[in-house]
C-alpha positions as CSV (number, residue, x, y, z in Angstrom):
1,M,-29.6,-8.2,1.9
2,G,-26.8,-10.4,0.8
3,S,-23.7,-12.0,2.8
4,T,-20.8,-10.5,3.9
5,D,-17.5,-12.4,3.9
6,T,-15.3,-11.2,6.8
7,L,-11.4,-11.5,6.1
8,A,-9.1,-11.1,8.9
9,L,-5.7,-9.1,8.7
10,P,-2.8,-10.3,10.9
11,A,-1.1,-8.4,13.5
12,Q,1.8,-6.9,11.1
13,L,1.2,-6.2,7.8
14,T,4.0,-4.3,6.7
15,L,6.2,-4.3,3.2
16,P,7.8,-7.5,4.3
17,E,4.4,-9.3,4.5
18,A,2.5,-7.6,2.0
19,R,3.0,-9.8,-1.0
20,A,1.9,-13.1,1.0
21,A,-1.0,-11.1,2.5
22,L,-2.2,-9.8,-0.6
23,E,-2.1,-13.3,-2.0
24,T,-3.9,-14.8,0.6
25,L,-6.7,-11.9,0.8
26,E,-7.0,-12.0,-3.0
27,A,-7.5,-15.8,-2.8
28,A,-10.2,-15.3,-0.2
29,I,-11.8,-12.5,-2.2
30,A,-12.2,-14.5,-5.5
31,E,-14.1,-17.2,-3.3
32,A,-16.2,-14.4,-1.9
33,S,-19.9,-15.1,-2.2
34,G,-20.9,-11.4,-1.0
35,A,-19.7,-8.2,0.1
36,V,-16.0,-8.3,1.5
37,A,-15.4,-6.8,4.8
38,V,-11.7,-6.8,6.1
39,D,-11.4,-6.8,9.8
40,A,-8.3,-4.6,10.9
41,S,-8.9,-5.3,14.7
42,A,-5.8,-7.3,15.0
43,L,-3.2,-4.8,13.0
44,T,-0.6,-3.5,15.2
45,H,2.3,-3.0,12.7
46,I,1.4,-1.0,9.8
47,D,2.8,1.2,7.2
48,S,2.4,2.4,3.7
49,A,2.1,-1.0,2.4
50,T,-0.8,-2.0,4.5
51,L,-2.5,0.7,2.4
52,A,-1.5,-0.8,-0.9
53,V,-2.6,-4.2,0.0
54,L,-6.3,-2.9,1.1
55,L,-6.3,-0.8,-1.9
56,Q,-5.7,-3.7,-4.1
57,C,-8.4,-6.0,-2.3
58,R,-10.7,-3.1,-2.8
59,R,-10.0,-3.1,-6.5
60,S,-10.3,-6.8,-6.8
61,A,-13.8,-6.9,-4.8
62,Q,-15.0,-4.1,-7.1
63,A,-13.9,-6.3,-10.3
64,R,-15.9,-8.9,-9.2
65,K,-18.8,-6.4,-8.5
66,L,-18.6,-7.1,-4.4
67,G,-18.9,-4.3,-2.0
68,F,-15.8,-3.6,0.1
69,S,-15.0,-2.2,3.7
70,V,-12.3,-2.0,6.3
71,Q,-13.8,-2.7,9.7
72,N,-12.2,-2.1,13.4
73,A,-9.5,-0.2,11.8
74,P,-7.3,1.1,14.7
75,Q,-6.3,4.7,14.8
76,R,-3.0,4.6,13.2
77,L,-4.4,3.0,9.8
78,V,-7.2,5.9,9.8
79,D,-4.6,8.3,10.4
80,L,-2.5,7.0,7.6
81,A,-5.4,6.5,5.1
82,K,-6.0,10.1,5.8
83,L,-2.6,11.6,5.1
84,Y,-2.6,9.6,2.1
85,G,-6.0,10.8,1.1
86,V,-7.6,7.5,0.7
87,E,-10.2,7.4,3.6
88,E,-12.9,7.3,1.5
89,L,-11.9,4.8,-1.1
90,L,-11.1,2.2,2.0
91,T,-14.7,2.8,3.8
92,L,-13.3,2.7,7.2
93,A,-15.5,1.8,9.8
């Protein structure tokens, strides 16, 4: 069984924070040695930019042939992903 690299999201990930957060997450994904799990437990402020960041992280992980999942997603993030029809793409757990 391969290793998993866990990346933590900040408490606030909305449009103003999206670019910086994405840069940080993509750099970590580039260095990942196994599947990538994003821990969303700290999230308290989200918007559609949060989903955009997570979807781009998923694409980056897939480009490196790495698994990707979002763990400890707050209910608001799950609801937003369902609203946009991307909950399966994010493998929310």
